[in-house]
mmCIF file as gemmi writes it, N, C-alpha and C atoms, coordinates in Angstrom:
data_model
loop_
_atom_site.group_PDB
_atom_site.id
_atom_site.type_symbol
_atom_site.label_atom_id
_atom_site.label_alt_id
_atom_site.label_comp_id
_atom_site.label_asym_id
_atom_site.label_entity_id
_atom_site.label_seq_id
_atom_site.pdbx_PDB_ins_code
_atom_site.Cartn_x
_atom_site.Cartn_y
_atom_site.Cartn_z
_atom_site.occupancy
_atom_site.B_iso_or_equiv
_atom_site.pdbx_formal_charge
_atom_site.auth_seq_id
_atom_site.auth_asym_id
_atom_site.pdbx_PDB_model_num
ATOM 1 N N . MET Axp A 1 ? 95.745 117.79 75.485 1 0 ? 1 A 1
ATOM 2 C CA . MET Axp A 1 ? 96.013 116.255 76.353 1 0 ? 1 A 1
ATOM 3 C C . MET Axp A 1 ? 94.155 116.191 76.763 1 0 ? 1 A 1
ATOM 4 N N . ASN Axp A 2 ? 94.326 114.92 76.706 1 0 ? 2 A 1
ATOM 5 C CA . ASN Axp A 2 ? 92.562 114.289 77.25 1 0 ? 2 A 1
ATOM 6 C C . ASN Axp A 2 ? 92.797 114.023 78.772 1 0 ? 2 A 1
ATOM 7 N N . LEU Axp A 3 ? 91.586 113.519 79.107 1 0 ? 3 A 1
ATOM 8 C CA . LEU Axp A 3 ? 91.355 113.392 80.522 1 0 ? 3 A 1
ATOM 9 C C . LEU Axp A 3 ? 92.259 112.457 81.003 1 0 ? 3 A 1
ATOM 10 N N . ILE Axp A 4 ? 92.634 111.25 80.754 1 0 ? 4 A 1
ATOM 11 C CA . ILE Axp A 4 ? 93.203 109.969 81.127 1 0 ? 4 A 1
ATOM 12 C C . ILE Axp A 4 ? 94.43 110.426 80.952 1 0 ? 4 A 1
ATOM 13 N N . GLU Axp A 5 ? 95.364 111.559 80.207 1 0 ? 5 A 1
ATOM 14 C CA . GLU Axp A 5 ? 96.907 111.9 80.482 1 0 ? 5 A 1
ATOM 15 C C . GLU Axp A 5 ? 96.782 112.813 81.368 1 0 ? 5 A 1
ATOM 16 N N . ILE Axp A 6 ? 96.302 113.77 81.613 1 0 ? 6 A 1
ATOM 17 C CA . ILE Axp A 6 ? 96.069 114.556 82.859 1 0 ? 6 A 1
ATOM 18 C C . ILE Axp A 6 ? 95.905 114.052 84.045 1 0 ? 6 A 1
ATOM 19 N N . GLU Axp A 7 ? 95.394 112.794 84.451 1 0 ? 7 A 1
ATOM 20 C CA . GLU Axp A 7 ? 95.139 112.007 85.483 1 0 ? 7 A 1
ATOM 21 C C . GLU Axp A 7 ? 96.142 111.373 85.542 1 0 ? 7 A 1
ATOM 22 N N . ALA Axp A 8 ? 96.935 110.349 84.677 1 0 ? 8 A 1
ATOM 23 C CA . ALA Axp A 8 ? 98.495 110.152 84.466 1 0 ? 8 A 1
ATOM 24 C C . ALA Axp A 8 ? 99.513 111.219 85.172 1 0 ? 8 A 1
ATOM 25 N N . ILE Axp A 9 ? 99.509 112.317 84.692 1 0 ? 9 A 1
ATOM 26 C CA . ILE Axp A 9 ? 100.632 113.153 84.79 1 0 ? 9 A 1
ATOM 27 C C . ILE Axp A 9 ? 100.305 113.733 86.357 1 0 ? 9 A 1
ATOM 28 N N . VAL Axp A 10 ? 99.103 114.015 86.751 1 0 ? 10 A 1
ATOM 29 C CA . VAL Axp A 10 ? 98.883 114.124 88.215 1 0 ? 10 A 1
ATOM 30 C C . VAL Axp A 10 ? 99.694 112.611 88.882 1 0 ? 10 A 1
ATOM 31 N N . GLU Axp A 11 ? 99.093 111.765 88.634 1 0 ? 11 A 1
ATOM 32 C CA . GLU Axp A 11 ? 99.49 110.77 89.546 1 0 ? 11 A 1
ATOM 33 C C . GLU Axp A 11 ? 101.056 110.518 89.879 1 0 ? 11 A 1
ATOM 34 N N . THR Axp A 12 ? 101.718 110.656 88.657 1 0 ? 12 A 1
ATOM 35 C CA . THR Axp A 12 ? 102.946 110.699 88.844 1 0 ? 12 A 1
ATOM 36 C C . THR Axp A 12 ? 103.909 111.939 89.205 1 0 ? 12 A 1
ATOM 37 N N . GLU Axp A 13 ? 103.222 112.727 89.774 1 0 ? 13 A 1
ATOM 38 C CA . GLU Axp A 13 ? 103.762 114.023 90.669 1 0 ? 13 A 1
ATOM 39 C C . GLU Axp A 13 ? 103.592 114.184 91.715 1 0 ? 13 A 1
ATOM 40 N N . CYS Axp A 14 ? 103.027 113.436 92.107 1 0 ? 14 A 1
ATOM 41 C CA . CYS Axp A 14 ? 102.373 113.074 93.722 1 0 ? 14 A 1
ATOM 42 C C . CYS Axp A 14 ? 103.698 113.092 94.833 1 0 ? 14 A 1
ATOM 43 N N . ALA Axp A 15 ? 103.173 114.379 95.393 1 0 ? 15 A 1
ATOM 44 C CA . ALA Axp A 15 ? 104.799 114.447 96.62 1 0 ? 15 A 1
ATOM 45 C C . ALA Axp A 15 ? 103.771 113.531 97.83 1 0 ? 15 A 1
ATOM 46 N N . HIS Axp A 16 ? 104.667 112.201 97.714 1 0 ? 16 A 1
ATOM 47 C CA . HIS Axp A 16 ? 104.082 111.236 98.823 1 0 ? 16 A 1
ATOM 48 C C . HIS Axp A 16 ? 104.047 111.547 100.222 1 0 ? 16 A 1
ATOM 49 N N . PHE Axp A 17 ? 103.025 111.501 100.762 1 0 ? 17 A 1
ATOM 50 C CA . PHE Axp A 17 ? 103.035 111.092 101.982 1 0 ? 17 A 1
ATOM 51 C C . PHE Axp A 17 ? 102.473 109.847 103.29 1 0 ? 17 A 1
ATOM 52 N N . TRP Axp A 18 ? 103.588 109.305 102.916 1 0 ? 18 A 1
ATOM 53 C CA . TRP Axp A 18 ? 103.371 107.98 103.285 1 0 ? 18 A 1
ATOM 54 C C . TRP Axp A 18 ? 102.929 107.667 104.747 1 0 ? 18 A 1
ATOM 55 N N . MET Axp A 19 ? 102.321 106.939 105.129 1 0 ? 19 A 1
ATOM 56 C CA . MET Axp A 19 ? 101.262 106.313 106.319 1 0 ? 19 A 1
ATOM 57 C C . MET Axp A 19 ? 102.006 105.041 106.395 1 0 ? 19 A 1
ATOM 58 N N . ILE Axp A 20 ? 102.615 104.955 107.14 1 0 ? 20 A 1
ATOM 59 C CA . ILE Axp A 20 ? 103.206 103.258 107.174 1 0 ? 20 A 1
ATOM 60 C C . ILE Axp A 20 ? 102.716 102.667 108.468 1 0 ? 20 A 1
ATOM 61 N N . ALA Axp A 21 ? 102.438 101.233 108.106 1 0 ? 21 A 1
ATOM 62 C CA . ALA Axp A 21 ? 101.857 100.57 109.377 1 0 ? 21 A 1
ATOM 63 C C . ALA Axp A 21 ? 102.972 100.147 110.299 1 0 ? 21 A 1
ATOM 64 N N . SER Axp A 22 ? 102.35 99.634 111.674 1 0 ? 22 A 1
ATOM 65 C CA . SER Axp A 22 ? 103.454 99.423 112.47 1 0 ? 22 A 1
ATOM 66 C C . SER Axp A 22 ? 104.407 98.362 112.24 1 0 ? 22 A 1
ATOM 67 N N . PRO Axp A 23 ? 105.388 98.012 112.537 1 0 ? 23 A 1
ATOM 68 C CA . PRO Axp A 23 ? 106.384 96.53 112.478 1 0 ? 23 A 1
ATOM 69 C C . PRO Axp A 23 ? 106.158 95.802 112.274 1 0 ? 23 A 1
ATOM 70 N N . SER Axp A 24 ? 105.793 94.721 111.757 1 0 ? 24 A 1
ATOM 71 C CA . SER Axp A 24 ? 105.39 93.501 111.829 1 0 ? 24 A 1
ATOM 72 C C . SER Axp A 24 ? 105.881 92.275 110.821 1 0 ? 24 A 1
ATOM 73 N N . GLY Axp A 25 ? 107.064 92.016 111.003 1 0 ? 25 A 1
ATOM 74 C CA . GLY Axp A 25 ? 108.223 91.479 109.937 1 0 ? 25 A 1
ATOM 75 C C . GLY Axp A 25 ? 108.986 92.131 109.436 1 0 ? 25 A 1
ATOM 76 N N . PRO Axp A 26 ? 109.652 91.537 108.356 1 0 ? 26 A 1
ATOM 77 C CA . PRO Axp A 26 ? 110.669 92.398 107.777 1 0 ? 26 A 1
ATOM 78 C C . PRO Axp A 26 ? 109.86 93.342 107.052 1 0 ? 26 A 1
ATOM 79 N N . TYR Axp A 27 ? 108.659 93.618 106.408 1 0 ? 27 A 1
ATOM 80 C CA . TYR Axp A 27 ? 108.544 94.888 105.763 1 0 ? 27 A 1
ATOM 81 C C . TYR Axp A 27 ? 107.305 94.983 106.544 1 0 ? 27 A 1
ATOM 82 N N . SER Axp A 28 ? 107.047 96.786 106.066 1 0 ? 28 A 1
ATOM 83 C CA . SER Axp A 28 ? 105.43 97.045 106.845 1 0 ? 28 A 1
ATOM 84 C C . SER Axp A 28 ? 104.847 97.7 105.38 1 0 ? 28 A 1
ATOM 85 N N . ARG Axp A 29 ? 103.604 97.733 105.492 1 0 ? 29 A 1
ATOM 86 C CA . ARG Axp A 29 ? 103.036 98.333 104.175 1 0 ? 29 A 1
ATOM 87 C C . ARG Axp A 29 ? 102.503 99.665 104.362 1 0 ? 29 A 1
ATOM 88 N N . GLY Axp A 30 ? 102.932 100.341 103.27 1 0 ? 30 A 1
ATOM 89 C CA . GLY Axp A 30 ? 102.825 102.205 103.32 1 0 ? 30 A 1
ATOM 90 C C . GLY Axp A 30 ? 101.55 102.351 102.528 1 0 ? 30 A 1
ATOM 91 N N . GLU Axp A 31 ? 100.503 103.705 102.533 1 0 ? 31 A 1
ATOM 92 C CA . GLU Axp A 31 ? 99.562 104.349 101.949 1 0 ? 31 A 1
ATOM 93 C C . GLU Axp A 31 ? 100.169 105.403 101.594 1 0 ? 31 A 1
ATOM 94 N N . CYS Axp A 32 ? 100.433 106.086 100.4 1 0 ? 32 A 1
ATOM 95 C CA . CYS Axp A 32 ? 99.999 107.747 100.05 1 0 ? 32 A 1
ATOM 96 C C . CYS Axp A 32 ? 99.382 108.547 100.934 1 0 ? 32 A 1
ATOM 97 N N . LYS Axp A 33 ? 98.96 109.126 101.708 1 0 ? 33 A 1
ATOM 98 C CA . LYS Axp A 33 ? 98.024 109.824 102.139 1 0 ? 33 A 1
ATOM 99 C C . LYS Axp A 33 ? 97.206 110.616 101.121 1 0 ? 33 A 1
ATOM 100 N N . HIS Axp A 34 ? 97.979 111.169 100.026 1 0 ? 34 A 1
ATOM 101 C CA . HIS Axp A 34 ? 97.416 112.448 98.854 1 0 ? 34 A 1
ATOM 102 C C . HIS Axp A 34 ? 96.765 111.256 97.964 1 0 ? 34 A 1
ATOM 103 N N . CYS Axp A 35 ? 97.486 110.099 97.233 1 0 ? 35 A 1
ATOM 104 C CA . CYS Axp A 35 ? 96.862 109.344 96.18 1 0 ? 35 A 1
ATOM 105 C C . CYS Axp A 35 ? 96.667 107.832 96.098 1 0 ? 35 A 1
ATOM 106 N N . GLY Axp A 36 ? 97.089 107.465 97.298 1 0 ? 36 A 1
ATOM 107 C CA . GLY Axp A 36 ? 96.501 105.985 97.615 1 0 ? 36 A 1
ATOM 108 C C . GLY Axp A 36 ? 97.41 104.895 97.194 1 0 ? 36 A 1
ATOM 109 N N . GLU Axp A 37 ? 98.48 105.45 96.872 1 0 ? 37 A 1
ATOM 110 C CA . GLU Axp A 37 ? 99.372 104.726 96.243 1 0 ? 37 A 1
ATOM 111 C C . GLU Axp A 37 ? 99.974 104.068 97.219 1 0 ? 37 A 1
ATOM 112 N N . GLU Axp A 38 ? 100.388 102.562 97.194 1 0 ? 38 A 1
ATOM 113 C CA . GLU Axp A 38 ? 100.605 101.606 98.34 1 0 ? 38 A 1
ATOM 114 C C . GLU Axp A 38 ? 102.301 100.915 97.872 1 0 ? 38 A 1
ATOM 115 N N . ARG Axp A 39 ? 102.949 100.73 98.863 1 0 ? 39 A 1
ATOM 116 C CA . ARG Axp A 39 ? 104.423 99.865 98.746 1 0 ? 39 A 1
ATOM 117 C C . ARG Axp A 39 ? 104.774 99.621 99.921 1 0 ? 39 A 1
ATOM 118 N N . GLU Axp A 40 ? 105.52 98.773 99.994 1 0 ? 40 A 1
ATOM 119 C CA . GLU Axp A 40 ? 106.127 97.799 101.133 1 0 ? 40 A 1
ATOM 120 C C . GLU Axp A 40 ? 107.917 98.668 101.274 1 0 ? 40 A 1
ATOM 121 N N . PHE Axp A 41 ? 107.776 98.829 102.749 1 0 ? 41 A 1
ATOM 122 C CA . PHE Axp A 41 ? 109.184 99.779 103.296 1 0 ? 41 A 1
ATOM 123 C C . PHE Axp A 41 ? 109.837 98.39 104.171 1 0 ? 41 A 1
ATOM 124 N N . ARG Axp A 42 ? 111.119 98.342 103.717 1 0 ? 42 A 1
ATOM 125 C CA . ARG Axp A 42 ? 112.005 97.499 105.145 1 0 ? 42 A 1
ATOM 126 C C . ARG Axp A 42 ? 111.78 98.208 106.628 1 0 ? 42 A 1
ATOM 127 N N . ASN Axp A 43 ? 111.72 97.259 107.462 1 0 ? 43 A 1
ATOM 128 C CA . ASN Axp A 43 ? 112.055 97.893 108.584 1 0 ? 43 A 1
ATOM 129 C C . ASN Axp A 43 ? 113.304 98.031 109.422 1 0 ? 43 A 1
ATOM 130 N N . SER Axp A 44 ? 114.186 97.217 108.72 1 0 ? 44 A 1
ATOM 131 C CA . SER Axp A 44 ? 115.434 97.313 108.85 1 0 ? 44 A 1
ATOM 132 C C . SER Axp A 44 ? 116.258 97.488 107.91 1 0 ? 44 A 1
ATOM 133 N N . LEU Axp A 45 ? 117.6 98.159 108.214 1 0 ? 45 A 1
ATOM 134 C CA . LEU Axp A 45 ? 118.282 98.255 106.855 1 0 ? 45 A 1
ATOM 135 C C . LEU Axp A 45 ? 118.861 97.035 106.816 1 0 ? 45 A 1
ATOM 136 N N . PRO Axp A 46 ? 119.782 96.984 105.573 1 0 ? 46 A 1
ATOM 137 C CA . PRO Axp A 46 ? 120.258 95.84 104.654 1 0 ? 46 A 1
ATOM 138 C C . PRO Axp A 46 ? 121.421 95.648 105.823 1 0 ? 46 A 1
ATOM 139 N N . LEU Axp A 47 ? 121.908 94.38 106.122 1 0 ? 47 A 1
ATOM 140 C CA . LEU Axp A 47 ? 123.471 94.329 106.648 1 0 ? 47 A 1
ATOM 141 C C . LEU Axp A 47 ? 124.298 95.037 105.654 1 0 ? 47 A 1
ATOM 142 N N . THR Axp A 48 ? 125.18 95.633 106.614 1 0 ? 48 A 1
ATOM 143 C CA . THR Axp A 48 ? 126.465 96.199 105.734 1 0 ? 48 A 1
ATOM 144 C C . THR Axp A 48 ? 127.617 95.704 106.456 1 0 ? 48 A 1
ATOM 145 N N . ARG Axp A 49 ? 128.701 95.834 105.917 1 0 ? 49 A 1
ATOM 146 C CA . ARG Axp A 49 ? 130.065 94.895 106.007 1 0 ? 49 A 1
ATOM 147 C C . ARG Axp A 49 ? 130.468 95.026 107.916 1 0 ? 49 A 1
ATOM 148 N N . TRP Axp A 50 ? 129.9 95.667 108.499 1 0 ? 50 A 1
ATOM 149 C CA . TRP Axp A 50 ? 130.004 96.248 110.024 1 0 ? 50 A 1
ATOM 150 C C . TRP Axp A 50 ? 129.275 94.749 110.281 1 0 ? 50 A 1
ATOM 151 N N . ASP Axp A 51 ? 128.073 95.173 110.291 1 0 ? 51 A 1
ATOM 152 C CA . ASP Axp A 51 ? 126.97 94.333 110.906 1 0 ? 51 A 1
ATOM 153 C C . ASP Axp A 51 ? 127.341 93.216 111.196 1 0 ? 51 A 1
ATOM 154 N N . ALA Axp A 52 ? 127.792 92.51 109.315 1 0 ? 52 A 1
ATOM 155 C CA . ALA Axp A 52 ? 128.072 91.19 109.071 1 0 ? 52 A 1
ATOM 156 C C . ALA Axp A 52 ? 129.052 90.762 110.05 1 0 ? 52 A 1
ATOM 157 N N . ALA Axp A 53 ? 130.312 91.399 110.477 1 0 ? 53 A 1
ATOM 158 C CA . ALA Axp A 53 ? 131.39 91.198 111.182 1 0 ? 53 A 1
ATOM 159 C C . ALA Axp A 53 ? 130.968 91.023 112.532 1 0 ? 53 A 1
ATOM 160 N N . THR Axp A 54 ? 130.071 91.866 112.9 1 0 ? 54 A 1
ATOM 161 C CA . THR Axp A 54 ? 129.633 92.02 114.287 1 0 ? 54 A 1
ATOM 162 C C . THR Axp A 54 ? 129.063 90.831 114.548 1 0 ? 54 A 1
ATOM 163 N N . GLU Axp A 55 ? 127.817 90.059 113.721 1 0 ? 55 A 1
ATOM 164 C CA . GLU Axp A 55 ? 127.152 89.084 113.63 1 0 ? 55 A 1
ATOM 165 C C . GLU Axp A 55 ? 128.114 88.199 113.802 1 0 ? 55 A 1
ATOM 166 N N . LYS Axp A 56 ? 128.892 87.651 112.916 1 0 ? 56 A 1
ATOM 167 C CA . LYS Axp A 56 ? 130.18 86.829 113.52 1 0 ? 56 A 1
ATOM 168 C C . LYS Axp A 56 ? 130.568 86.525 114.443 1 0 ? 56 A 1
ATOM 169 N N . ALA Axp A 57 ? 130.735 87.992 115.284 1 0 ? 57 A 1
ATOM 170 C CA . ALA Axp A 57 ? 131.322 88.109 117.058 1 0 ? 57 A 1
ATOM 171 C C . ALA Axp A 57 ? 130.407 87.336 117.385 1 0 ? 57 A 1
ATOM 172 N N . LYS Axp A 58 ? 129.217 87.388 117.601 1 0 ? 58 A 1
ATOM 173 C CA . LYS Axp A 58 ? 128.385 87.375 118.348 1 0 ? 58 A 1
ATOM 174 C C . LYS Axp A 58 ? 128.142 85.775 118.251 1 0 ? 58 A 1
ATOM 175 N N . SER Axp A 59 ? 128.056 85.329 116.969 1 0 ? 59 A 1
ATOM 176 C CA . SER Axp A 59 ? 127.931 83.819 116.946 1 0 ? 59 A 1
ATOM 177 C C . SER Axp A 59 ? 129.108 83.046 117.339 1 0 ? 59 A 1
ATOM 178 N N . ALA Axp A 60 ? 130.346 83.549 117.025 1 0 ? 60 A 1
ATOM 179 C CA . ALA Axp A 60 ? 131.449 82.895 117.636 1 0 ? 60 A 1
ATOM 180 C C . ALA Axp A 60 ? 131.328 82.98 119.303 1 0 ? 60 A 1
ATOM 181 N N . ALA Axp A 61 ? 131.029 84.322 119.829 1 0 ? 61 A 1
ATOM 182 C CA . ALA Axp A 61 ? 130.761 84.287 121.328 1 0 ? 61 A 1
ATOM 183 C C . ALA Axp A 61 ? 129.809 83.195 121.958 1 0 ? 61 A 1
ATOM 184 N N . VAL Axp A 62 ? 128.668 82.826 120.881 1 0 ? 62 A 1
ATOM 185 C CA . VAL Axp A 62 ? 127.872 82.001 121.622 1 0 ? 62 A 1
ATOM 186 C C . VAL Axp A 62 ? 128.297 80.486 121.042 1 0 ? 62 A 1
ATOM 187 N N . SER Axp A 63 ? 128.851 80.112 120.28 1 0 ? 63 A 1
ATOM 188 C CA . SER Axp A 63 ? 129.688 78.578 119.838 1 0 ? 63 A 1
ATOM 189 C C . SER Axp A 63 ? 130.761 78.598 120.872 1 0 ? 63 A 1
ATOM 190 N N . GLY Axp A 64 ? 131.682 79.4 121.08 1 0 ? 64 A 1
ATOM 191 C CA . GLY Axp A 64 ? 132.963 79.663 121.64 1 0 ? 64 A 1
ATOM 192 C C . GLY Axp A 64 ? 134.04 79.512 120.96 1 0 ? 64 A 1
ATOM 193 N N . VAL Axp A 65 ? 133.68 80.021 119.594 1 0 ? 65 A 1
ATOM 194 C CA . VAL Axp A 65 ? 134.897 79.838 118.535 1 0 ? 65 A 1
ATOM 195 C C . VAL Axp A 65 ? 135.308 81.039 118.475 1 0 ? 65 A 1
ATOM 196 N N . SER Axp A 66 ? 136.633 80.965 118.078 1 0 ? 66 A 1
ATOM 197 C CA . SER Axp A 66 ? 137.251 82.238 118.022 1 0 ? 66 A 1
ATOM 198 C C . SER Axp A 66 ? 137.001 82.857 116.544 1 0 ? 66 A 1
ATOM 199 N N . PRO Axp A 67 ? 136.475 83.978 116.431 1 0 ? 67 A 1
ATOM 200 C CA . PRO Axp A 67 ? 136.041 84.519 114.709 1 0 ? 67 A 1
ATOM 201 C C . PRO Axp A 67 ? 137.517 84.722 114.232 1 0 ? 67 A 1
ATOM 202 N N . LYS Axp A 68 ? 137.407 84.769 112.965 1 0 ? 68 A 1
ATOM 203 C CA . LYS Axp A 68 ? 138.569 84.963 112.381 1 0 ? 68 A 1
ATOM 204 C C . LYS Axp A 68 ? 138.326 86.293 111.579 1 0 ? 68 A 1
ATOM 205 N N . VAL Axp A 69 ? 139.596 87.175 111.547 1 0 ? 69 A 1
ATOM 206 C CA . VAL Axp A 69 ? 139.573 88.829 111.256 1 0 ? 69 A 1
ATOM 207 C C . VAL Axp A 69 ? 140.196 89.279 110.066 1 0 ? 69 A 1
């Protein structure tokens, strides 16, 4: 193995320790404390079927229309 191959192996085997910025919008930027890799993290979970039903009920309550269940 040459030096370039060794560096590639080290980079792929990092046990990331993510330092994630404070929430500001739907995503926050994170940087690994060990290797410096950057990644975006969602600040909320994607809507589930339960959440969608709850949102329909909230919208109906505001508009005064009865939700279809």
